[in-house]
C-alpha positions as a printed Julia matrix, in Angstrom:
696×3 Matrix{Float64}:
  0.0     0.0     0.0
  2.8     2.37    0.94
  4.57    1.64   -2.36
  1.36    2.4    -4.29
  0.88    5.68   -2.43
  4.5     6.67   -3.07
  4.12    5.9    -6.77
  0.96    8.06   -7.03
  2.8    10.98   -5.37
  5.72   10.7    -7.82
  3.35   10.57  -10.83
  1.45   13.61   -9.55
  4.7    15.56   -9.05
  5.87   14.74  -12.59
  2.51   15.84  -13.98
  2.73   19.21  -12.24
  6.33   19.7   -13.42
  5.48   18.88  -17.05
  2.44   21.17  -16.97
  4.46   24.12  -15.66
  7.3    23.68  -18.1
  5.12   23.44  -21.22
  4.64   26.7   -23.17
  1.22   28.37  -23.2
 -0.7    27.1   -26.23
 -1.91   30.49  -27.36
  1.55   31.9   -26.94
  3.01   29.11  -29.04
  0.47   29.71  -31.78
  1.22   33.41  -31.71
  4.96   32.78  -31.96
  4.43   30.48  -34.91
  2.64   33.22  -36.84
  4.97   34.3   -39.68
  6.13   37.92  -39.49
  8.66   39.14  -42.04
  9.69   42.1   -39.95
 10.73   39.98  -36.96
 14.27   38.59  -37.01
 14.56   35.5   -34.83
 17.74   35.88  -32.72
 20.15   33.03  -32.44
 21.26   31.89  -28.99
 24.76   33.24  -29.61
 23.32   36.57  -30.68
 21.23   36.72  -27.52
 24.39   36.38  -25.4
 26.03   39.2   -27.31
 23.08   41.46  -26.59
 23.76   40.96  -22.88
 27.41   42.01  -23.18
 28.26   45.54  -22.0
 28.65   48.2   -24.66
 32.05   49.92  -25.16
 30.71   52.93  -23.28
 29.52   50.74  -20.4
 32.92   49.07  -20.17
 34.66   52.46  -20.01
 32.21   53.79  -17.41
 32.73   50.69  -15.29
 36.53   50.98  -15.46
 36.43   54.69  -14.61
 34.23   53.87  -11.65
 36.67   51.18  -10.51
 39.57   53.62  -10.86
 37.64   56.16   -8.79
 37.06   53.53   -6.1
 40.77   52.7    -6.19
 41.64   56.34   -5.6
 39.35   56.35   -2.58
 40.92   53.1    -1.37
 44.38   54.54   -1.92
 43.51   57.62    0.12
 42.08   55.36    2.79
 45.24   53.27    2.72
 47.37   56.39    3.15
 45.29   57.45    6.13
 45.47   54.0     7.71
 49.24   53.72    7.22
 49.7    57.12    8.83
 47.63   55.79   11.74
 49.93   52.74   11.88
 52.96   55.03   11.91
 51.53   57.05   14.77
 50.64   53.89   16.66
 54.26   52.76   16.32
 55.46   56.14   17.59
 53.15   55.76   20.6
 54.52   52.26   21.17
 58.07   53.66   21.08
 57.15   56.33   23.63
 55.75   53.66   25.93
 58.92   51.58   25.61
 61.16   54.58   26.18
 59.2    55.48   29.3
 59.79   51.92   30.54
 63.53   52.49   30.08
 64.01   50.35   26.97
 67.3    51.42   25.3
 66.93   52.96   21.84
 69.52   50.55   20.44
 67.33   47.63   21.55
 64.42   49.07   19.58
 66.59   49.7    16.53
 67.44   46.03   16.03
 63.82   45.37   14.97
 63.82   47.97   12.18
 64.0    45.27    9.49
 60.58   43.95   10.48
 58.78   47.21    9.72
 57.42   47.18    6.15
 54.88   50.02    6.22
 55.77   53.15    4.26
 55.67   56.97    4.15
 57.98   57.29    7.18
 60.89   55.08    8.06
 61.2    53.1    11.27
 64.12   55.27   12.38
 62.23   58.49   11.64
 59.32   57.36   13.81
 61.69   56.34   16.58
 63.33   59.77   16.5
 59.9    61.37   16.66
 59.14   59.4    19.8
 62.47   60.43   21.35
 61.84   64.11   20.59
 58.26   63.97   21.88
 59.42   62.35   25.11
 62.13   64.96   25.52
 59.73   67.88   24.97
 57.81   66.92   28.09
 60.72   68.3    30.11
 59.9    71.81   28.88
 56.9    74.11   28.82
 55.94   74.28   25.13
 52.89   76.13   23.82
 51.84   75.43   20.22
 50.39   78.89   19.66
 51.63   82.34   18.76
 49.17   84.09   21.11
 51.68   84.02   23.96
 54.04   86.27   21.98
 51.71   89.22   22.59
 52.4    88.99   26.34
 56.19   89.02   26.05
 58.21   92.12   26.77
 60.88   92.76   24.13
 59.01   91.01   21.28
 60.15   93.92   19.1
 63.46   92.08   18.57
 61.54   90.3    15.79
 61.43   92.64   12.82
 57.98   94.16   12.31
 56.55   92.63   15.5
 55.08   94.2    18.56
 52.29   93.25   20.95
 49.58   94.86   18.8
 50.89   93.15   15.64
 50.76   89.73   17.29
 47.23   90.37   18.57
 46.19   91.39   15.04
 47.6    88.17   13.59
 45.88   86.1    16.29
 42.59   87.86   15.59
 42.92   87.13   11.86
 43.62   83.47   12.57
 40.68   83.15   14.91
 40.94   79.84   16.73
 43.64   78.59   14.33
 46.55   79.83   16.42
 48.32   76.5    16.07
 50.56   75.64   13.16
 48.67   75.14    9.89
 49.68   71.79    8.41
 52.83   72.05    6.29
 53.04   75.83    6.66
 55.93   77.83    8.11
 56.49   81.54    8.13
 60.09   82.66    8.66
 60.6    86.03   10.28
 63.91   87.93   10.59
 65.34   89.58   13.66
 65.62   93.34   13.83
 69.23   94.07   12.91
 69.06   97.47   14.58
 67.49   96.3    17.83
 68.14   98.51   20.85
 69.8    97.15   23.98
 66.81   98.28   26.03
 64.67   95.87   24.01
 67.1    93.03   24.75
 67.05   93.83   28.43
 63.24   93.81   28.31
 63.37   90.14   27.26
 65.05   89.34   30.58
 62.07   90.78   32.44
 59.72   87.96   31.31
 60.36   86.16   34.57
 57.3    83.88   34.45
 57.66   82.89   30.79
 61.4    83.38   30.22
 61.89   79.73   29.18
 58.35   79.06   27.97
 58.65   78.03   24.32
 56.26   78.88   21.5
 56.33   76.25   18.79
 54.21   77.38   15.86
 54.32   78.15   12.15
 56.39   81.26   12.92
 60.07   80.34   12.73
 63.22   82.33   13.39
 66.42   81.24   11.69
 68.84   79.85   14.24
 66.27   78.45   16.66
 63.69   75.67   16.45
 61.53   77.29   19.12
 60.88   80.84   20.3
 61.07   82.04   23.89
 62.26   85.27   25.51
 65.42   83.34   26.46
 66.16   82.12   22.93
 65.38   85.54   21.43
 67.86   87.05   23.87
 70.48   84.47   22.99
 70.04   85.07   19.26
 70.96   88.72   19.91
 73.68   88.11   22.51
 76.44   89.11   20.11
 75.13   92.69   20.26
 76.37   92.9    23.86
 79.96   93.02   25.07
 81.09   90.07   27.2
 80.99   92.25   30.32
 77.44   93.4    29.54
 76.47   89.8    28.84
 77.88   88.56   32.16
 76.14   91.33   34.04
 72.64   90.92   32.57
 72.57   87.11   32.61
 73.72   86.74   36.22
 70.17   87.04   37.58
 68.51   84.66   35.1
 68.33   80.9    34.76
 68.55   79.36   31.28
 68.07   75.86   29.88
 70.2    73.76   27.56
 68.05   75.07   24.68
 69.64   78.51   24.94
 73.08   76.93   25.09
 72.19   74.9    21.97
 71.15   78.11   20.19
 74.44   79.75   21.22
 76.52   76.76   20.07
 74.71   76.34   16.75
 74.99   80.04   15.94
 78.71   80.26   16.66
 78.57   82.52   19.7
 82.12   82.87   21.08
 83.04   80.35   23.74
 83.56   83.11   26.32
 79.81   83.81   26.15
 78.97   80.07   26.17
 81.14   79.39   29.23
 79.41   82.27   31.01
 76.01   80.92   30.05
 76.87   77.41   31.27
 77.0    78.77   34.84
 73.35   79.85   34.5
 72.06   76.43   33.36
 71.13   74.22   36.32
 70.94   70.96   34.34
 73.64   70.75   31.68
 73.01   67.11   30.85
 69.48   67.63   29.51
 68.58   67.02   25.88
 67.83   70.19   23.85
 64.86   70.62   21.53
 65.83   69.81   17.94
 64.25   70.03   14.52
 62.36   67.18   12.83
 65.49   65.37   11.64
 68.07   65.66   14.4
 68.53   63.65   17.55
 71.63   64.49   19.57
 71.34   63.61   23.22
 73.23   66.4    24.9
 75.35   69.53   24.53
 78.53   67.48   24.18
 77.07   65.79   21.08
 76.27   69.25   19.76
 79.78   70.54   20.51
 81.22   67.64   18.49
 78.92   68.41   15.56
 80.24   72.0    15.55
 83.88   70.9    16.02
 84.12   73.01   19.18
 86.85   71.13   21.04
 87.4    73.69   23.84
 83.67   73.53   24.65
 83.71   69.71   24.55
 86.51   69.7    27.11
 84.71   72.24   29.3
 81.55   70.17   29.21
 83.53   67.07   30.2
 84.75   68.91   33.3
 81.1    69.71   34.06
 80.2    66.04   33.75
 78.69   66.1    30.25
 80.22   63.67   27.75
 79.09   62.68   24.24
 76.87   59.72   23.48
 78.86   56.52   23.07
 76.57   53.6    22.36
 77.22   50.78   19.9
 74.2    50.2    17.69
 73.05   53.81   18.19
 75.77   56.43   17.63
 79.03   57.71   19.07
 80.87   61.03   19.17
 83.06   59.85   16.29
 79.95   59.11   14.2
 78.8    62.69   14.78
 82.21   64.11   13.88
 82.59   62.03   10.72
 79.06   62.75    9.51
 79.73   66.49    9.81
 83.07   66.44    7.95
 83.27   68.49    4.74
 82.3    66.39    1.7
 82.49   66.88   -2.05
 79.35   64.87   -2.81
 78.72   61.14   -3.17
 80.23   60.64    0.29
 83.66   61.74   -1.02
 85.77   63.33    1.7
 86.58   67.02    1.26
 89.68   68.83    2.44
 90.06   68.8     6.22
 91.06   71.75    8.41
 93.0    71.56   11.66
 89.76   72.09   13.58
 88.5    68.8    12.07
 91.61   66.73   12.73
 92.05   68.11   16.27
 88.53   66.92   17.16
 89.03   63.52   15.5
 92.39   62.99   17.21
 90.92   63.89   20.59
 87.98   61.51   20.21
 90.23   58.67   19.02
 92.5    59.27   22.0
 89.44   59.22   24.28
 88.63   55.72   23.0
 85.58   56.42   20.86
 84.73   54.18   17.9
 82.74   54.8    14.72
 80.09   52.73   12.96
 81.04   51.54    9.5
 82.44   48.72    7.39
 85.58   47.74    5.54
 84.9    47.01    1.89
 87.06   44.94   -0.43
 86.58   44.86   -4.2
 89.85   42.96   -4.46
 93.09   42.7    -2.51
 94.43   45.96   -3.97
 91.23   48.02   -3.73
 90.21   48.5    -0.12
 87.83   51.11    1.2
 86.23   52.4     4.38
 82.56   53.3     4.57
 81.59   55.24    7.69
 77.84   55.06    8.01
 75.45   55.37   10.93
 71.97   54.04   10.24
 70.31   55.98   13.06
 71.49   59.41   11.93
 69.89   60.96    8.87
 73.08   62.55    7.52
 75.48   60.55    5.39
 78.98   59.53    6.39
 82.05   59.27    4.16
 83.52   56.71    1.76
 87.31   56.56    1.52
 89.1    54.46   -1.1
 92.7    53.46   -0.45
 93.51   53.69   -4.18
 91.96   57.1    -4.74
 92.81   58.71   -1.41
 95.67   56.77    0.23
 96.62   59.45    2.81
 93.05   59.83    4.07
 92.64   56.07    4.1
 95.8    55.72    6.18
 94.53   58.34    8.66
 90.97   57.05    8.99
 91.91   53.37    9.09
 93.31   53.94   12.59
 89.78   54.72   13.83
 88.35   51.71   15.69
 85.33   50.42   13.77
 82.0    49.17   15.09
 81.08   47.04   12.12
 77.45   47.54   11.12
 77.39   44.07    9.61
 78.24   42.57   13.02
 75.55   44.44   14.97
 72.56   42.38   16.12
 69.6    42.65   13.77
 66.3    40.8    14.08
 65.29   39.48   10.65
 62.5    37.1    11.65
 59.62   37.69   14.09
 60.21   36.47   17.61
 58.16   36.3    20.81
 59.01   39.83   21.97
 56.31   42.44   22.48
 57.72   44.74   19.8
 57.97   41.9    17.27
 54.33   40.98   17.85
 53.3    44.62   17.54
 55.19   44.99   14.24
 53.63   41.76   12.95
 50.15   43.16   13.66
 51.03   46.27   11.66
 52.4    44.13    8.82
 49.2    42.05    8.72
 47.12   45.24    8.45
 49.44   46.54    5.72
 49.09   43.31    3.7
 45.32   43.46    4.07
 45.35   47.03    2.71
 47.64   46.0    -0.16
 45.32   43.17   -1.13
 42.4    45.57   -1.55
 44.47   47.5    -4.09
 46.12   44.55   -5.82
 44.14   44.98   -9.07
 44.21   48.78   -9.12
 47.6    49.19  -10.8
 46.35   47.51  -13.99
 43.12   49.48  -14.29
 44.52   52.59  -16.08
 46.06   50.33  -18.73
 42.79   48.43  -19.08
 40.97   51.73  -19.48
 43.23   52.74  -22.37
 42.6    49.37  -23.99
 38.84   49.71  -23.52
 38.95   53.2   -25.04
 41.18   51.94  -27.86
 43.66   54.69  -26.98
 47.44   54.64  -26.78
 49.25   56.16  -23.81
 51.43   59.23  -24.27
 54.68   57.37  -23.6
 53.87   54.87  -26.37
 52.8    57.72  -28.66
 56.15   59.42  -28.28
 57.87   56.09  -28.93
 55.81   55.81  -32.14
 57.0    59.26  -33.21
 60.64   58.28  -32.72
 60.05   55.04  -34.63
 58.49   56.88  -37.61
 61.25   59.49  -37.62
 63.89   56.77  -37.76
 62.11   54.83  -40.48
 61.0    57.6   -42.86
 63.69   60.26  -42.56
 62.93   63.71  -43.99
 59.36   62.83  -44.99
 58.34   61.52  -41.58
 56.18   64.52  -40.54
 53.79   63.82  -43.43
 53.65   60.17  -42.32
 52.82   61.29  -38.78
 50.06   63.53  -40.15
 48.55   60.66  -42.11
 48.52   58.41  -39.03
 47.12   61.12  -36.75
 47.85   64.88  -36.64
 48.29   64.56  -32.88
 51.6    62.78  -33.54
 52.9    65.87  -35.32
 52.14   67.92  -32.22
 53.93   65.3   -30.15
 56.94   65.71  -32.42
 56.92   69.48  -31.92
 56.7    68.96  -28.16
 59.78   66.73  -28.4
 61.7    69.48  -30.21
 60.66   72.08  -27.62
 61.85   69.89  -24.76
 65.29   69.54  -26.3
 65.65   73.19  -27.31
 67.51   75.26  -24.72
 66.97   78.97  -24.29
 69.77   81.52  -24.65
 70.88   82.15  -21.05
 73.5    84.77  -21.89
 73.1    88.35  -20.71
 70.61   90.37  -22.71
 70.21   94.13  -22.59
 66.68   93.82  -23.96
 65.56   91.29  -21.33
 67.06   93.52  -18.65
 65.0    96.45  -19.94
 61.86   94.32  -19.7
 62.73   93.09  -16.2
 63.26   96.64  -14.98
 60.13   97.85  -16.83
 62.19  100.34  -18.83
 59.73  100.05  -21.7
 60.86  103.12  -23.67
 64.4   101.77  -23.84
 63.03   98.36  -24.83
 60.98  100.0   -27.62
 64.0   101.84  -28.99
 66.08   98.64  -28.8
 63.49   96.58  -30.71
 63.3    99.24  -33.45
 67.03   99.07  -34.12
 68.21   95.6   -33.09
 66.74   92.26  -34.25
 65.57   90.19  -31.28
 66.81   86.63  -31.0
 64.46   83.7   -30.34
 64.76   83.84  -26.55
 64.16   87.6   -26.45
 61.16   87.14  -28.74
 59.71   84.42  -26.52
 60.19   86.5   -23.36
 58.54   89.54  -24.95
 55.6    87.47  -26.2
 55.06   85.88  -22.79
 55.14   89.21  -20.97
 52.94   91.12  -23.42
 50.11   88.64  -22.81
 49.9    89.92  -19.24
 50.79   93.55  -19.94
 49.48   94.28  -23.45
 49.19   98.07  -23.3
 52.88   98.61  -22.49
 54.4    95.76  -24.49
 52.31   95.25  -27.66
 53.78   98.48  -29.16
 57.26   97.01  -28.6
 56.13   93.74  -30.22
 54.72   95.53  -33.25
 57.83   97.66  -33.72
 60.35   94.81  -33.98
 62.78   95.32  -36.8
 62.86   91.56  -37.55
 59.51   90.07  -36.41
 60.34   86.36  -36.03
 57.52   84.21  -34.58
 57.57   82.92  -31.0
 58.4    79.26  -30.38
 54.83   78.49  -29.37
 51.57   80.22  -28.5
 50.44   77.9   -25.73
 50.27   80.54  -23.03
 47.36   82.15  -24.85
 45.22   79.16  -23.83
 45.6    80.16  -20.18
 43.73   83.43  -20.59
 39.99   84.17  -20.56
 38.22   86.09  -23.31
 38.7    89.4   -21.5
 42.47   89.17  -21.87
 42.18   88.38  -25.59
 40.0    91.45  -25.96
 42.59   93.59  -24.17
 45.25   92.31  -26.54
 43.07   93.28  -29.49
 42.48   96.75  -28.05
 46.25   97.16  -27.58
 46.78   96.42  -31.29
 47.93   92.81  -31.15
 47.62   90.96  -34.47
 46.01   87.54  -33.89
 46.94   86.32  -37.35
 50.28   85.4   -35.81
 51.67   81.86  -36.11
 54.46   80.2   -34.15
 57.69   78.71  -35.47
 55.8    75.57  -36.61
 53.07   77.51  -38.4
 50.39   76.89  -35.76
 47.76   79.61  -35.55
 45.88   80.88  -32.49
 42.75   78.78  -32.99
 44.17   75.75  -31.18
 44.86   77.94  -28.14
 41.47   79.66  -28.43
 39.76   76.26  -28.46
 41.54   75.43  -25.2
 40.36   78.75  -23.76
 36.61   78.95  -24.48
 33.93   78.85  -27.18
 33.52   82.62  -26.79
 37.2    83.14  -27.58
 36.88   81.16  -30.82
 33.8    83.21  -31.75
 35.8    86.36  -30.96
 38.46   85.33  -33.5
 35.84   84.49  -36.14
 34.11   87.84  -35.6
 37.45   89.56  -36.11
 38.03   87.58  -39.32
 41.23   85.94  -38.09
 42.23   83.38  -40.74
 42.53   79.66  -39.94
 44.71   77.36  -42.01
 43.1    73.92  -41.86
 45.65   72.5   -44.33
 48.6    72.93  -41.97
 50.31   70.04  -40.16
 49.11   69.13  -36.7
 45.67   69.14  -35.15
 43.06   71.64  -36.22
 40.11   73.08  -34.35
 37.71   70.39  -35.59
 40.0    67.68  -34.19
 39.89   69.47  -30.85
 36.12   70.0   -30.9
 35.58   66.3   -31.64
 37.97   65.32  -28.84
 36.16   67.64  -26.45
 32.89   65.95  -27.4
 34.36   62.54  -26.6
 36.01   63.67  -23.35
 32.84   65.29  -22.01
 30.39   62.79  -23.49
 28.32   65.54  -25.07
 28.46   67.51  -28.29
 30.93   70.35  -27.88
 29.51   73.82  -28.64
 32.8    74.31  -30.51
 31.65   71.94  -33.28
 29.51   74.46  -35.26
 32.32   77.03  -35.1
 34.92   74.47  -36.15
 32.76   73.46  -39.13
 32.8    77.1   -40.27
 36.61   77.12  -40.24
 37.49   73.67  -41.61
 36.69   73.34  -45.3
 37.76   69.75  -45.88
 36.75   66.71  -43.83
 39.88   64.61  -43.31
 40.43   60.98  -42.26
 41.45   62.12  -38.77
 38.09   63.87  -38.38
 36.25   60.74  -39.46
 38.21   58.54  -37.06
 37.15   60.84  -34.21
 33.55   60.74  -35.42
 33.81   56.94  -35.42
 34.95   57.14  -31.8
 31.81   59.1   -30.92
 29.7    56.57  -32.8
 31.22   53.73  -30.77
 31.16   55.27  -27.31
 28.46   57.97  -27.5
 25.96   57.05  -30.23
 23.53   59.82  -29.28
 26.26   62.46  -29.5
 27.29   61.0   -32.85
 23.73   61.32  -34.19
 23.72   64.99  -33.2
 27.07   65.45  -34.96
 26.09   64.04  -38.36
 22.88   66.08  -38.33
 25.13   69.15  -38.27
 27.27   67.81  -41.12
 26.49   64.46  -42.8
 29.98   64.51  -44.33
 31.29   63.5   -40.89
 29.59   60.1   -41.19
 32.48   57.58  -41.3
 32.47   54.66  -43.7
 31.81   51.22  -42.3
 34.99   49.85  -40.73
 36.63   53.25  -40.13
 39.23   52.84  -37.42
 38.97   54.91  -34.27
 41.72   57.41  -33.51
 44.26   56.01  -31.05
 45.96   59.25  -29.95
 44.61   62.22  -28.01
 45.81   65.81  -28.01
 47.61   67.32  -25.04
 48.05   71.08  -25.37
 51.44   71.53  -23.68
């Protein structure tokens, strides 16, 4: 019984399935009715109908490229966050007492970009060191300081005015610095006033306002920057009642204040072993390091007596590293000529037992060299070849070497906290990279989808044609695509150097001695460079310079007219009013219409209204080429088309290839085009243009 019931259920299910899958009878009959106007599609044809059109493919690729740009920006932001997280980690480790050299050994595990491992470590060191000082990231405090007039053009009211203009943005705008000079004629009373800022004497303003010679501004540093205006007796007298920090000593040392002043100032600094505030690239731990960098041996010895000695840590840096890095060099790490001040410091440090980081290098047994290099310091060391500089090699080879190649370096992750932290960052970086893995190929795919050739390949094509066809190659370029002719002209311009010799005429123009320039042009033929300079300047100052242009005794054309494309219609009109003749051509015979087309439709109409001739038979692109390219670029019929059709008498193959491009990618725009001029309808199979114009 159960088997019978199961069989009935299966039969019923099959019946329902067959009923649902059979076509409707009336529909079948209707489909069988003959109709001559209906073309029955084949299955293959039906699949093709579902394929994206060329325009859809391009739109999709552009959208993907846009998404990639967003992802790239997001990646940049996230990597900057990773960098800052690593800086924070470094600060935490430094606060725990972890030696910097111990952190450096893991540098090889950091693969993120934009800022190096060492740069981020230095940032952490500087940030930690700044906590020892009172630093205000605002310029508002300057208004409260007595003696602020030592800065040229500054006083309390001026600072308040600047603060008011900035509103709440009194902190440093990103990437912006404003350097201000000191008043060279400052009065001593103003300097003494700086010493009266008892509550804020060593409070530092760190903002976008910078003074040469100091990384921060305080009444104390401003005083020190002007200390050379006082005699040593005056200096001793006025500083006796004030306490300074190592920052003022650093300013004095870096700016070459005589040691007599520095020794006096040392007595007024309670903590000589502190680390000064440095710029974004330097990390020297104390004043002794700084004395070595300035080759101030007497100061180095005085600091030693006060208990301050240079850094001497393998894997980080030593006093000899600092000295060698700051030696005079001729470029490419080649050692320059040394003075006694250099050798005295080096000899002293060697005698004191300091070593330097570096490596011996051997190309062969007779070609030995020394490379002094410290990976923590941003400056470069020196390279000394025994063959090329035997005396220097003999001298420097006596320096004990800490071989960089022998220093510990972690190359594989381990169980340490820093290794695990760096691995987390690396995992995040790889995840970001994977989201962008296909992005690099998209621009190339877009060119392929558009059936366009990239500029670099276009220039290569020009060189290939030139080599193959010799003197007739420009005509060959024109037949392939007029754009290639323009590319050829661009190539010539890039390899044509201007006359840099002194020119009386150019000097007249620079000094705006226009009458002298006019008289010169009426008697002396201008060379190509002088012509180009005059043409460029008259575009911005037509009323003074067009008369000089028109009066040239030998009116050679300018090299190119491209700067005209930068100007709006109003400037073209001013040129016309000043008497400029727009029938001008450049050295290649190009007229102004190409530049007008890059300016505006109104500018082209202006030229037509003024009956400026257009030579559509010349080599290179014409205005119709440009109008068709504009239509393709914008995806809509350019209003330049009707004007271009007035100027171009003959429809050329290059015009038809651009019309074919519109037909392929923007059929509706193409239909509008051929309604304006049916002659622009390309024959079946017309190839699309592969090159696009770039008005350089």
